[in-house]
C-alpha positions, 0 to 999 in steps of 0.5 A, a space after each residue: 081745739 087741742 085735746 088732752 091726747 094731742 098734747 103729749 104727742 106735741 111734747 114728744 115732737 118738741 123733745 125730738 126736735 130739741 134732741 135732733 137739733 142739738 145733735 146736729 149742732 154738736 156734730 157741725 160745731 165739733 167738726 168746725 172747731 177742730 179744724 184750726 188745730 188739725 195737722 196731718 201730713 199729706 192731706 191737702 184737704 185739711 189746709 184747704 178747709 182751714 182757709 175757710 174756717 173764718 167763714 165757717 165760724 160766721 156760718 155757725 153764728 148764723 145757724 145759732 140765730 136760726 136756732 134761737 128763732 126756732 127756740 132750740 136754746 141748747 143747739 144755739 149755745 153749742 153753735 156759739 161755743 163752736 164759733 168761738 173755739 174755731 174763730 178765735 185762733 183765726 184772728 190776727 194776734 193783737 198784743 198790748 204794749 210796744 216792742 220799743 218806746 221810740 223808733 224809726 219809721 219804715 214802710 214795707 210793701 209786699 206783693 205776689 205778682 201772680 206768675 209775673 202777670 201783674 200790671 207794671 204800671 199799676 204796681 209802679 203807681 202803688 209804689 209812688 202812692 205808698 212810698 215804701 222804704 222796701 218792697 218784697 216781690 214774689 212770683 216776679 221775673 226780671 222783665 217785671 222788675 225792670 219795667 218797674 225800676 225803669 221809671 226814673 223816680 222809682 229807680 231813684 227811690 229804690 236804688 238797691 235790690 237783691 240779686 237777679 231772680 231765678 228764671 221763670 214766671 213763678 220762681 223769682 223773689 226780690 227785695 227793692 230798698 231805699 237803703 243799702 243792702 248787704 249779707 244776702 242769703 237764701 231762706 230755706 223752705 221753698 222751691 221758689 226763690 226766698 231771699 233775704 238781706 240786711 238793710 242799713 237803716 239810719 237810726 235803727 242799725 241793721 234790719 234783716 229783710 226777707 221775701 218768702 213764698 212757700 209752696 201752696 198746699 193744694 198740690 204739695 201739702 207736705 212741701 207746704 207744711 215743711 216749708 213753713 216749718 223751715 222758715 220758722 226755724 230760719 227765723 229762730 236761728 236768725 240773730 237778734 237784730 231787727 227782722 222783717 219777713 214778708 210775702 205770700 205765706 200761702 197760710 192764714 192764722 187758721 193754719 197751725 204752722 203759721 201760728 208757730 212761725 209767727 209766735 215770736 213775731 208781730 204781725 203787721 195786720 195787727 195795726 188794722 185790728 184782730 179781724 183777718 182782712 182777706 188778701 186772696 183771691 182777688 179778681 175772681 167771681 168769689 170775693 177774697 176770703 182768706 188772709 195769706 199775704 203777711 208781713 211779720 217783724 221782730 224788734 218793731 211795732 206795726 202802726 199802719 196796715 192796708 191792702 190794695 188791688 193791682 190789676 193782673 194779680 189774684 193777690 192783694 198787695 200789703 203795705 205795712 208801716 212799722 216803727 223800728 226800735 232804735 239802735 239803743 233799744 232792746 226789743 222785748 
């Protein structure tokens, strides 16, 4: 039997649980909610933690459910708000409407070959299966490029390429293309090759293609941040013809620098919906948890997106189908 004297003590314990639970929920939610907006030069821990924000947002929702079970209503509300504030910036932007009403189809494959160690047969088979019009490869050397292009059918399908890559397993970037390439230039912002060229696409005119690979933030946080901003500046300064930029950006939408870079571009992953499907790390004990391999475009609509594992690489290959604006169309 519960006595009258025991009830005030129980109420005090309940009140204390509410205060403690809500305080803990508030602290955790504020920390997670602030992450997608932080940028402090030289602090590698911040971009690394930002890569985990989508998982942290899900974690907040799990804690909210636990709080509801414990009848900590205010704590649950705080956790849901924290999950929304932190999670929304990490979603793939999905725009309503189209850049142009009609256009030329173009498929682009983008892949980080991980120190040129990706299986050439696996990569060749993926190219055969997806039939891309252009392939952007980073962390690739001439040996791997030659192994893929030595296949007669692939050499015929992708007869054009950008210049010979810089020696080394990690430095090289190359664009292979069905269409003739011209006006090659470097894209600034990385110690790795970042190459671009104009493809002459029938029905769409000149399409500037770029393969990018800014340095990772783990050991080079300043170079990583500067690299993304330099790529963004290059995009802004590139003439208004159709642009497709693909590669390993070493950043997800949880990073402010990538959101700045892509603010005037359309993400290919939008064709798969707002959920940021992870592309790294593949072939690890921990499943892929962050989306850092992207394809963006100006003057084109994304109409299809898929990712594929290729043995020997810790990145998933990304294949994006685009509808390019016709030569007579004006991109919005």
